[in-house]
RODO-2510 file (C-alpha; in nm, 4 decimals, decimal comma):
residues 164
     n   res          X          Y          Z
     1     m     0,0228     0,0284     0,0126
     2     p     0,1496     0,3493    -0,0696
     3     d     0,2738     0,6222     0,1676
     4     l    -0,0002     0,8613     0,1195
     5     r     0,2002     1,0749     0,3714
     6     h     0,4227     1,1659     0,1051
     7     r     0,1746     1,1707    -0,2014
     8     d     0,1638     1,4954    -0,3734
     9     l    -0,1773     1,5456    -0,4222
    10     l    -0,1847     1,8956    -0,5383
    11     g     0,1588     1,9001    -0,7128
    12     l     0,2838     2,1613    -0,5355
    13     r     0,6361     1,9280    -0,3917
    14     e     0,6457     1,8234    -0,7869
    15     g     0,5238     2,0365    -1,0488
    16     g     0,4056     2,2943    -0,9024
    17     e     0,4761     2,5537    -1,2235
    18     g     0,1630     2,2966    -1,3434
    19     t    -0,0238     2,3484    -1,0668
    20     i     0,0114     2,7670    -1,0873
    21     t    -0,0256     2,7644    -1,5164
    22     g    -0,4080     2,5403    -1,4038
    23     t    -0,5248     2,7718    -1,1853
    24     v    -0,4108     3,0557    -1,3439
    25     v    -0,6139     2,8802    -1,6542
    26     c    -0,8722     2,8565    -1,4440
    27     a    -0,9491     3,1737    -1,3207
    28     a    -0,9273     3,3416    -1,6890
    29     a    -1,1586     3,0673    -1,7872
    30     i    -1,3818     3,1779    -1,5481
    31     a    -1,3561     3,5486    -1,5872
    32     y    -1,4054     3,5471    -1,9491
    33     a    -1,7314     3,3288    -1,9721
    34     a    -1,9078     3,3524    -1,6915
    35     g    -2,0980     3,6450    -1,8516
    36     h    -2,1500     3,4895    -2,1068
    37     v    -2,2783     3,1201    -2,0244
    38     d    -2,6512     2,9987    -1,8550
    39     s    -2,5508     2,7748    -1,6545
    40     s    -2,2853     2,6548    -1,4266
    41     w    -2,2639     2,3281    -1,6538
    42     e    -2,1594     2,5051    -1,9453
    43     l    -1,9025     2,7462    -1,7670
    44     s    -1,7788     2,3987    -1,6055
    45     g    -1,7570     2,2906    -1,9872
    46     i    -1,5557     2,5961    -2,0810
    47     i    -1,3070     2,5588    -1,7780
    48     l    -1,2416     2,2018    -1,7930
    49     g    -1,2093     2,2669    -2,2220
    50     t    -0,9997     2,4956    -2,1986
    51     v    -0,7579     2,3760    -1,9307
    52     l    -0,7105     2,0514    -2,1622
    53     v    -0,6188     2,2950    -2,4316
    54     y    -0,3344     2,4236    -2,2227
    55     w    -0,2418     2,0860    -2,0673
    56     v    -0,1903     1,9417    -2,4075
    57     a    -0,0202     2,1995    -2,5446
    58     h     0,1611     2,1972    -2,2735
    59     l     0,2082     1,8172    -2,2572
    60     h     0,2986     1,7780    -2,6303
    61     a     0,5507     2,0960    -2,5785
    62     v     0,7488     1,8856    -2,2643
    63     t     0,7061     1,5498    -2,4635
    64     l     0,9245     1,7109    -2,7927
    65     g     1,1196     1,8833    -2,5392
    66     s     1,2337     1,5777    -2,3475
    67     a     1,2667     1,3771    -2,6581
    68     m     1,5009     1,6571    -2,7672
    69     t     1,7188     1,7664    -2,5181
    70     r     1,7293     1,4231    -2,3567
    71     g     1,7257     1,2016    -2,6150
    72     h     1,4579     0,9644    -2,4739
    73     h     1,2485     0,7612    -2,6955
    74     p     0,9059     0,9197    -2,8140
    75     l     0,7118     0,7267    -2,5542
    76     a     0,9233     0,7224    -2,2363
    77     a     0,9613     1,1033    -2,3519
    78     f     0,5505     1,1081    -2,3215
    79     r     0,5574     0,9089    -2,0083
    80     h     0,7924     1,1534    -1,8711
    81     a     0,5906     1,4266    -2,0076
    82     l     0,2389     1,2481    -1,8418
    83     g     0,4018     1,2551    -1,5154
    84     e     0,5438     1,6274    -1,4994
    85     t     0,2418     1,8208    -1,6399
    86     w    -0,0636     1,6408    -1,4871
    87     p    -0,0788     1,9308    -1,2243
    88     i    -0,2016     2,1648    -1,5287
    89     a    -0,5350     1,9630    -1,5482
    90     g    -0,5756     1,8470    -1,1356
    91     a    -0,5361     2,2078    -1,0715
    92     s    -0,9224     2,2743    -1,1898
    93     v    -1,0433     2,0501    -0,9597
    94     v    -1,0575     2,2774    -0,6936
    95     p    -1,2171     2,5711    -0,8918
    96     l    -1,4816     2,3700    -1,0460
    97     a    -1,5646     2,1954    -0,6999
    98     v    -1,5657     2,5582    -0,5703
    99     l    -1,7945     2,6776    -0,8583
   100     l    -2,0314     2,3590    -0,8246
   101     v    -2,1079     2,3717    -0,4354
   102     a    -2,1849     2,7387    -0,4407
   103     e    -2,4822     2,6871    -0,6799
   104     l    -2,5825     2,3664    -0,4750
   105     l    -2,5875     2,6053    -0,1680
   106     g    -2,8367     2,7833    -0,3631
   107     a    -2,5738     3,0529    -0,5403
   108     e    -2,7343     3,1982    -0,8556
   109     l    -2,4501     3,1334    -1,1649
   110     r    -2,2960     3,4936    -1,1427
   111     t    -2,2485     3,4500    -0,7651
   112     a    -2,1058     3,1020    -0,7844
   113     a    -1,8815     3,2269    -1,0881
   114     w    -1,7224     3,5295    -0,8500
   115     v    -1,7230     3,2842    -0,5625
   116     a    -1,5102     3,0483    -0,7324
   117     l    -1,2911     3,2850    -0,9409
   118     t    -1,2462     3,4773    -0,5500
   119     a    -1,1078     3,1013    -0,4341
   120     t    -0,9167     3,0490    -0,7290
   121     v    -0,6715     3,4013    -0,6505
   122     g    -0,6963     3,2779    -0,2685
   123     l    -0,5301     2,9800    -0,4117
   124     l    -0,2986     3,1535    -0,6091
   125     g    -0,2209     3,3794    -0,2679
   126     v    -0,1476     3,0328    -0,1045
   127     y     0,0752     2,9020    -0,3412
   128     s     0,2155     3,1762    -0,3367
   129     y     0,2888     3,1674     0,0044
   130     i     0,3787     2,8352     0,0323
   131     a     0,6709     2,9059    -0,2351
   132     g     0,7676     3,1816     0,0151
   133     v     0,7971     2,9370     0,2926
   134     r     1,0264     2,6713     0,0957
   135     g     1,2536     2,9008    -0,0432
   136     g     1,3407     3,0137     0,3103
   137     l     1,1804     3,3700     0,3317
   138     d     1,1024     3,5610     0,6465
   139     t     0,7431     3,6289     0,7385
   140     g     0,7891     3,9516     0,5436
   141     g     0,8850     3,8078     0,2435
   142     r     0,6488     3,5431     0,2452
   143     i     0,4056     3,7574     0,2809
   144     l     0,5078     3,9813    -0,0350
   145     s     0,4658     3,6400    -0,1808
   146     a     0,1616     3,5763    -0,1219
   147     l     0,0798     3,9838    -0,2397
   148     a     0,2587     3,9019    -0,5445
   149     g     0,0426     3,6049    -0,6232
   150     l    -0,2823     3,7657    -0,5263
   151     a    -0,1654     4,0529    -0,7913
   152     l    -0,1536     3,8499    -1,0498
   153     g    -0,4826     3,6939    -0,9305
   154     l    -0,6446     4,0407    -0,9361
   155     l    -0,5021     4,0942    -1,2474
   156     v    -0,7648     3,8591    -1,3966
   157     v    -1,0534     3,9786    -1,1879
   158     l    -0,9647     4,2832    -1,3620
   159     l    -0,9798     4,1177    -1,7107
   160     k    -1,3466     4,0150    -1,6187
   161     v    -1,4466     4,3333    -1,4943
   162     g    -1,2990     4,4940    -1,8122
   163     l    -1,4573     4,2597    -2,0357
   164     h    -1,8182     4,2462    -1,8609
***
């Protein structure tokens, strides 16, 4: 039986870049599409579709890069790329869950989308704080790191406000 204490289910120890990229992609998809759909299922489909496109593109790029720079056989390169890029796709789970739970709790689609977008921005702040901790920053540095992540998320929110 695998030791679950050392599993990296969120991709934050290995593949943190993918988790961040997937989270930003989710935020952007929510920000853009929320005003253009009629149901949370449509919005979920747009989020999943957008994340899928980014994940497949990154999967392809890492596969080719691994084959070219490391001389891996294409199948070995593909297996390596799958392991490295899965957090991009996995990052959509939390924003989608927040969106659907908010709606199940009675929120209208617009409100549920804002709740999911806010949670996603919060995740970017948390991930950035964790990066500060792991990077050995003091408390002030960790807070600045978190603020940088939040600023990226707020940039996506401004995109939403600007487009609607």
